[in-house]
N, C-alpha and C positions, 0 to 999 in steps of 0.2 A: 519503626516508630517516626512517624508524620515531624516535620518542622511547622509546629502552629504560627511560627512568627514569618516563615519560609513566604514571600509574596512574589517573588520575580520568575520568569520564565523567558526561555526564548527558543527561535528555532534556528540551527546551525546548519551548516552547508555550504559548497562550494559548486555552482554559483547558489545564490538562496535570495538574490533581488526579487525575483517570480513568485515566491510562495505567498501564497495566501492563509498560511496558518495565523499569522497574524490579527486577519476580520475575522477567522473564524473565533480563535480561543478568547478575543476581544467580546467578540457579542454573546458567548458563553458564559463567561465571567460576569457581563453585566448583566444578564436574564439572571443570574444566580445569587447576585449581588455582591459581589467579590470584587475587593477593591484590588484587584491582581494586575502587575504589567506583564506584557508579552509581547516583545521586540522580534527583531532578527539580527543574525550576525554571521558574517562570512569568517567561516573556518575552514581552513586547508585539512587534510589528513594528518600532514607532519605537525600542524600546529594544535591538534584536537588534543592530546593529552597535557600540554603546556594551560591552554584556557581550560580545562576541566579541573585540575588543579588550585587554579587561581579562584574559582568560586567561593563567597561567602557563603554564611549560614541563612543570609538572606534568602539565597537561590532554593527554588522548590523543584523546578524540573526543567526538563530540555525534550524538544523535539528535533530529531535528527533525518536530516535527507543525505542523500551523495553528496560525499563519498564517505560518509561518517557512520553506517549503519554497522558496518564491521569492527571498525575501532569502538563505538559502543559496547558492541556486544563481549569484546575483550574488555571493555572497563566495568563490566558489570558485577557486581558483586553475587546475584542472584537473577535469574531470568524467568519470563513464563516459559511454558510449553513450546507454544507457536515461536519464541524466537532461539530458543534451542534447536528447534527444527530446519530452521531456515538460515542459522548462523548470520541473523540480523536483529538488528534493535533500533527502533527506531522512536523509542520515546525511555527516559531516563527519570527516573521518580528520586531524587537526591532525599533518601531517607537518612536516617541517623546510622544505622548500622553497613550502611555502603550503598552506592547506585542499586536501583533496583532495573532490570531492564525487558521490556517488553515490545512486541513486534504487533502493532495496531493495524500494519497493511492486511494481515489475512482477513480480521475480523472487516473490515472497511470492504474487501471483496466480497466477502461474503454477506453482508447484509445489502450492498448496492445490487448482488445478484437478485437477492430475495426481494428488493424496491424493483424489478423488473420483471417479478414474476416467474422468478426460478426458485422454487421451492428445494428442489433436490435434482439431480439427475444421476445416470450411471455409466455415461461418457463426455469426455469433452477434449478442446484443444489448446494449446497457450501458444502464441506466435513468438518465438525470441526465446532465449536460455540464460540471460544474466541473471542477476539478484532477484529483481521482482519476480521473475519465473517460477521462483524458489515459495515467496510467498502465494502466486496464484496456487500453484500445487497442492498448497495444504488447505488451502480455501477451497478448492474444488474437492480434495476428497472430506473434508467436514459436510460439502452439500450431497454427499456419497458416490463421488465418481470412482471406480476402481479401473479402469482404462481412460490415459491422456497419452493423445497425440503432439508431440512437440515439434513444431516446425523451426529447425534452425539453419543458420548456412554452415556451419562446421559443425560434424558429428561427433568431435570430441568435447563439443560444450554441453551436452545434453548428458555424458556420464555422469555429474553432480545431482541431476535431476533424477536419472535413474537409481543412484543410491537412495536419495530420500525417499523415490516412489516404494522401494523393497522395503522402508521403513516403515512405512505407514499403509502399506497395502496397496498400492495404485501399481498396475501396469504402466511403465512411461515405453512410449513407440517412437523412438526418432525418424521424422520424415525431414526430406530437404526441401527447400524451396520451389526447386524445379521440378518437383514430382507431377508426374502427369495427371494424377488423379487424385481426390483426398475422398476420405470417407465421409459418410454425413455424422454431423454432430450438433447437437441443440445448443451447444455457447462457444465461442470461440474469446479468449481473453489475450489482446495483444498487449506485452510488455516491451516495444520496440519503444526507443527514441522520437519523439515526435516529429523529428525531423530525417528519421533514417528513411531512405530510399528503397523502394519497396517496386519491383518490374509490374507494371498494370498488367501482364498476362500472369504473374505468380497471384497477385491481389485477388483478380476477377477469379481465380480457380479457385482460391480459397472462400470467395464470398459465395461462390455458386453452393456451396454444400457446409457453410460456416456457421449457420444458424443465429441466434444474437449474438452479436460483436459488444464485447467491453472491451474497450481501448483505454488502458491506463493513463492514457495523456490527457490532458485538459489545457495546458496553454497553447498547443499548437493543432487545432482544431478549424476543420476537419484534418484527421491523416490521409497518407494514400490509402490505409486498409478503408477507413470509415468511406472515402470516396467510392471505391469499387466496393463497400457493402450498399451505398444508396444506387450504383447503378444496376445493382443485382435485385436492389427492390426488398433488402434486408434490413431487419432492423439494425440499429448501432447506436449506443450511445459512449460518451465520453469519462473519462476518470472524476467527473467533479464528483460523482455520486461517493465512490468509493474514497475520495478524497475528505468529503463531508462526515463520513462515519467513521474513518480512522482518527479524525480530530476528536468526534464525539467521545470514541472511546480511550485517549488520551485525555480529554478532560474528566472522565472518569478516572483514571488513574491519578490525576493529580488530584484531584478532591476527594475521594474517597481510600486511595493507595491500591485499585486495582479494577481490573476491567467489567468484573464481575455484578458489581452494586449499581442500580437505576442510579440516577443522579435526581434531586427531587425536581418534581414539573421538568422530568426530560424531555417530553413532547413539545414541550415551550422551547425548551433550551436549545433543540435541534431545530425546529421553525427558525429562530431567530439567526441562528450559524447560516443556515439554508438562507435567508433573506440577505446575508452580509455580503456574500459572492455574488450569487445569480445576478446577471447583467454586469459583473464585473468586465 
């Protein structure tokens, strides 16, 4: 059960000063006519349990960024399927029967790719094998992919993705960065940090057969991979679309209690959220 009197929300992470979530959520609640507050707080992984336990009944929910998605997963009394598959929770609804955990990153990727004209695909590529790659793999599966190439520096890092792939029916193929050639693919999702160093030769090789690039980074733009895609005259988009759509799904959670029910005048809400971050 939702707490009808609860009106406080925050985004937690470390670091968190760069987060655009406050702008996105403030625009949404203003458009919905809700007098809710949404702030940011720097919270370390070690401090997370204490900070969560200290919240009063005035708190409606939390958005979580790194390094707290695993901690939030552990703290959830119930989780949606996407969270269960990825082991990551980026949204906590502080319901009366215990925190409910959601992963809206998966839906954010799906909607961002659909917005770029990718309604479905049978194969794709992920660059990087960290936590965000898990969400990317589930998103690609939902779009129809049954074969995903994962480019990573360490072959051992691919093992969790291969295990997840076996669960959801996706063949995961590990490929090193310095592979002499890559297969043609319609979509590449880059999950590396924005300041990650990528050798120009490796980036160019990926771009030549990489299709559309969705780079989850939005703060350090363009990235090394985005530059390579530009040199190859291939389409590339930042993670701003993913950020926007995962935030809209978070708003659904905080307002309706889940991700499935659309908001009242949702197209207007989404437009206001987009206006709040475009040009920042």
